[in-house]
C-alpha positions in Angstrom: 247.0 -116.9 277.5 243.2 -116.2 278.0 241.5 -118.1 280.7 239.2 -120.9 279.8 235.8 -120.8 281.5 233.5 -123.7 282.2 229.9 -124.0 283.3 228.0 -127.0 284.8 225.4 -128.6 282.7 222.6 -129.9 284.9 221.3 -132.1 282.2 224.4 -134.0 281.5 225.8 -133.4 285.0 229.1 -132.4 283.4 231.3 -129.3 283.2 231.3 -128.0 279.7 233.7 -125.4 278.1 232.1 -122.0 277.6 232.5 -121.0 274.0 231.9 -117.3 273.3 230.9 -116.4 269.8 232.6 -113.7 267.7 229.4 -111.5 267.8 229.3 -111.6 271.6 233.0 -110.8 271.7 232.5 -107.9 269.4 229.6 -106.5 271.5 231.8 -106.7 274.6 234.6 -105.0 273.0 232.3 -102.2 271.7 230.8 -101.9 275.1 234.2 -101.5 276.7 235.2 -99.0 274.1 232.0 -97.0 274.5 232.4 -97.0 278.3 236.1 -95.8 277.9 235.1 -93.1 275.5 232.3 -91.8 277.8 234.5 -91.8 280.8 237.3 -90.2 278.8 235.0 -87.5 277.6 233.7 -86.8 281.1 237.3 -86.6 282.4 238.3 -84.3 279.6 235.2 -82.1 280.2 236.0 -81.7 283.8 239.7 -81.2 283.0 239.0 -78.4 280.5 236.6 -76.7 283.0 238.7 -77.1 286.1 242.2 -76.9 284.8 243.9 -74.6 282.2 245.8 -76.1 279.4 249.4 -74.9 279.0 248.3 -72.7 276.0 245.5 -71.2 278.1 247.9 -70.6 281.0 250.2 -68.8 278.6 247.4 -66.6 277.1 246.0 -65.8 280.5 249.5 -64.8 281.7 249.8 -62.6 278.6 246.4 -60.9 279.3 247.4 -60.2 282.9 250.6 -58.7 281.8 248.8 -56.6 279.2 246.3 -55.4 281.8 249.1 -54.5 284.1 250.9 -52.6 281.4 247.7 -50.7 280.5 247.3 -49.8 284.2 250.9 -48.4 284.2 250.2 -46.4 281.0 247.1 -45.0 282.7 249.1 -43.9 285.7 251.7 -42.3 283.6 249.1 -40.5 281.5 247.6 -39.1 284.7 251.1 -37.9 285.8 251.6 -36.3 282.4 248.1 -34.7 282.6 249.0 -33.2 286.0 252.3 -31.7 284.6 250.4 -30.4 281.6 247.7 -28.8 283.9 250.5 -27.0 285.8 252.0 -25.7 282.5 248.6 -24.5 281.4 248.1 -22.7 284.7 251.5 -21.1 284.5 250.8 -20.1 280.8 247.6 -18.4 281.6 248.4 -16.8 285.0 252.1 -16.0 284.6 253.5 -16.0 281.1 250.6 -14.4 279.4 250.1 -11.9 282.2 253.7 -10.8 281.9 253.2 -10.1 278.2 249.6 -8.8 278.7 248.1 -11.4 276.4 244.7 -12.9 276.8 244.6 -16.4 278.4 243.6 -19.4 276.2 239.9 -20.2 276.9 239.1 -23.5 278.6 236.7 -24.3 275.8 239.7 -24.5 273.4 242.0 -26.3 275.9 239.3 -28.9 276.8 238.0 -29.4 273.2 237.0 -33.0 272.3 239.0 -35.3 270.0 236.7 -37.0 267.5 233.4 -38.7 268.2 232.3 -41.9 269.9 232.8 -43.9 266.6 236.5 -43.2 266.9 236.8 -46.0 269.5 234.4 -48.5 267.9 237.3 -50.8 267.0 238.2 -51.2 270.6 234.9 -52.5 271.8 235.6 -56.2 271.3 239.0 -56.1 272.9 239.7 -57.8 276.3 239.4 -55.1 279.0 237.7 -52.9 276.3 236.6 -50.2 278.9 240.1 -49.8 280.3 241.8 -49.7 276.9 239.2 -47.2 275.6 239.6 -45.0 278.6 243.4 -44.9 278.3 243.2 -44.2 274.5 240.8 -41.3 275.2 243.2 -39.9 277.8 246.1 -40.0 275.4 244.0 -38.5 272.6 243.0 -35.7 274.9 246.6 -35.2 276.0 247.7 -35.1 272.4 245.2 -32.3 271.6 246.1 -30.3 274.7 249.8 -30.6 274.1 249.3 -29.3 270.6 247.4 -26.3 271.9 250.0 -25.7 274.6 252.8 -25.9 272.0 251.1 -23.3 269.8 250.6 -21.1 272.9 254.3 -21.3 273.8 255.1 -20.3 270.2 252.9 -17.3 270.7 254.5 -16.5 274.1 258.0 -16.8 272.4 257.0 -14.3 269.8 255.8 -12.0 272.6 259.0 -12.4 274.4 261.0 -11.4 271.3 258.9 -8.3 271.1 259.0 -7.6 274.8 261.4 -4.6 274.6 259.5 -3.1 271.8 256.3 -3.6 273.7 257.7 -2.0 276.9 258.7 1.0 274.9 255.3 1.3 273.3 253.1 1.0 276.3 252.0 4.4 277.7 254.0 4.6 280.9 254.5 8.3 281.9 252.2 11.3 282.6 251.6 13.4 279.5 252.4 16.7 281.2 255.1 17.6 283.7 253.5 16.9 287.1 256.1 16.3 289.7 254.1 17.7 292.5 250.9 15.9 291.2 248.9 19.1 291.6 247.9 19.2 288.0 245.7 16.1 288.3 242.2 17.6 288.4 239.8 14.8 287.6 240.2 11.0 287.4 238.6 8.1 285.5 235.1 7.2 286.4 231.6 8.7 287.0 231.9 12.5 287.2 229.7 15.5 287.1 229.7 17.0 283.6 230.8 20.7 283.9 228.1 21.9 281.4 225.2 19.5 281.8 225.6 19.0 285.5 224.7 15.3 285.3 226.7 12.2 286.2 228.5 10.9 283.2 231.3 8.4 282.6 234.6 10.2 282.3 236.8 7.9 280.3 240.1 9.7 280.9 242.0 12.0 283.3 242.2 15.8 283.3 245.5 17.6 284.0 245.1 21.3 284.6 248.0 23.5 283.3 248.4 26.9 281.8 247.8 27.3 278.1 251.1 26.5 276.3 252.3 23.9 278.7 254.2 21.1 276.8 252.4 17.8 276.2 254.5 14.7 275.6 253.9 11.3 274.0 253.5 8.7 276.8 254.9 5.8 274.7 256.4 5.0 271.3 254.0 4.9 268.4 252.6 6.4 265.2 250.3 9.4 265.0 247.0 8.0 263.9 244.9 11.2 264.0 245.4 14.9 264.2 242.0 16.6 264.4 241.4 20.3 264.6 238.3 21.6 266.4 237.0 18.1 266.9 233.6 17.8 268.6 234.0 17.7 272.3 237.8 17.1 272.4 238.6 20.2 270.4 242.1 20.0 268.9 243.1 16.4 269.7 245.7 13.8 268.8 245.5 10.0 268.8 248.7 7.9 268.9 248.6 4.2 267.9 251.2 2.4 270.1 250.6 -1.1 268.7 250.0 -4.1 270.9 246.4 -3.0 271.2 247.2 0.4 272.8 246.1 3.9 271.8 246.2 7.2 273.6 244.2 10.4 273.1 245.2 13.9 274.0 242.4 16.5 273.9 241.7 20.3 274.2 245.1 21.2 272.9 246.0 24.8 271.8 248.7 23.7 269.3 249.7 20.4 267.7 253.3 19.7 266.6 252.9 16.4 264.8 251.3 15.1 261.6 249.4 11.8 260.8 251.8 8.9 260.1 254.7 10.5 262.0 256.6 8.2 264.4 257.1 9.5 267.9 259.0 8.2 270.9 258.1 8.3 274.6 258.7 11.8 275.9 258.6 13.6 272.5 256.8 16.9 272.3 253.5 16.5 270.4 251.7 19.8 271.3 250.6 22.3 274.0 247.8 22.5 276.6 244.8 24.6 275.5 241.1 25.2 276.1 239.6 24.1 272.8 236.4 22.1 272.3 234.0 21.5 275.2 236.2 22.7 278.0 235.7 24.9 281.1 239.3 25.8 281.6 242.8 25.1 280.3 243.6 21.5 280.7 244.7 18.3 278.9 242.1 15.5 278.7 244.1 12.2 278.4 242.8 8.7 277.6 244.3 5.3 277.3 242.6 2.6 275.2 243.4 -1.1 275.1 241.8 -3.4 272.6 239.5 -0.5 271.5 238.1 0.1 275.0 239.1 2.9 277.4 240.9 1.9 280.6 242.0 3.8 283.6 245.2 5.8 282.7 246.3 5.7 286.3 247.5 2.1 285.8 250.2 3.3 283.4 252.3 5.9 285.3 254.8 3.4 286.7 257.8 5.0 284.8 257.8 8.4 286.5 256.1 7.9 289.9 257.4 6.4 293.1 255.1 4.0 295.0 254.3 6.8 297.4 253.4 9.2 294.6 251.4 6.6 292.8 249.4 5.9 296.0 248.7 9.7 296.3 247.7 9.8 292.6 245.3 6.9 293.1 243.7 8.7 296.1 243.3 12.0 294.2 241.9 10.4 291.1 239.3 8.4 293.1 237.6 11.5 294.5 234.2 12.1 292.9 233.9 15.6 291.6 233.4 17.6 288.4 235.4 17.0 285.3 236.7 19.8 283.0 235.1 18.4 279.9 
């Protein structure tokens, strides 16, 4: 029951009952409610700023877990990238060297994957920089793995043709030369026998009597049989495939025809003195990819290491060529 309040009336010198009107009661109630609302709002404001709601705690926990998972993905991507780099190194320096294939240029391996707009949709995400970085890493890995897969397909094809390639590569001396005394002039700058000036000698000269047998140094197809050709006289070119060709010049007689298949060791003609030549000899060249290379690098089938070393020493001596 509400308390009854009295006040002392100084005029009548009596205690009189205090009567509160409904308007005053309403104002008091509204004041109490306003005060409660203000204090409640203040308390809620502080609570929302200082303390997380259960929903916020759950979302924050999910974000932390997502960030942790993205970090793990980034670490795994770095591990995959390290393994891929090792495969790329092996591919270029081992597998392709074995099969004498050109390595894949870095410009192809490191090619970009799309433009900057590719990642526009990730800008508004939480930890956008981290998510974008990981996405770029996986895109790059995807491109490099595709390139590496294509490379291994090519290496596999090379492996299937390895035996055919080994038979085709010029790997013996074109004339019988067991004592190595027939090697007269090597690959490199030599004095021209007629003009007496230094000139690039793109092959090797083997001296031998006219009529000495000349043999194909690898399997292939006769690409050219030329009589009285300029400089090389009677000469033959064999196309071995896999980017290799060999040339045999200054012959006295040729025993093959264009388009004929020959095997390593087959007789193709005889030593002569035709063309621009100062004495009976065979001028022999090896071309790879259309460019002349030193033939001395291709005698591994019929020379011991000691003989090969002697051949290298003899061929390196600067002197006069025979053509």
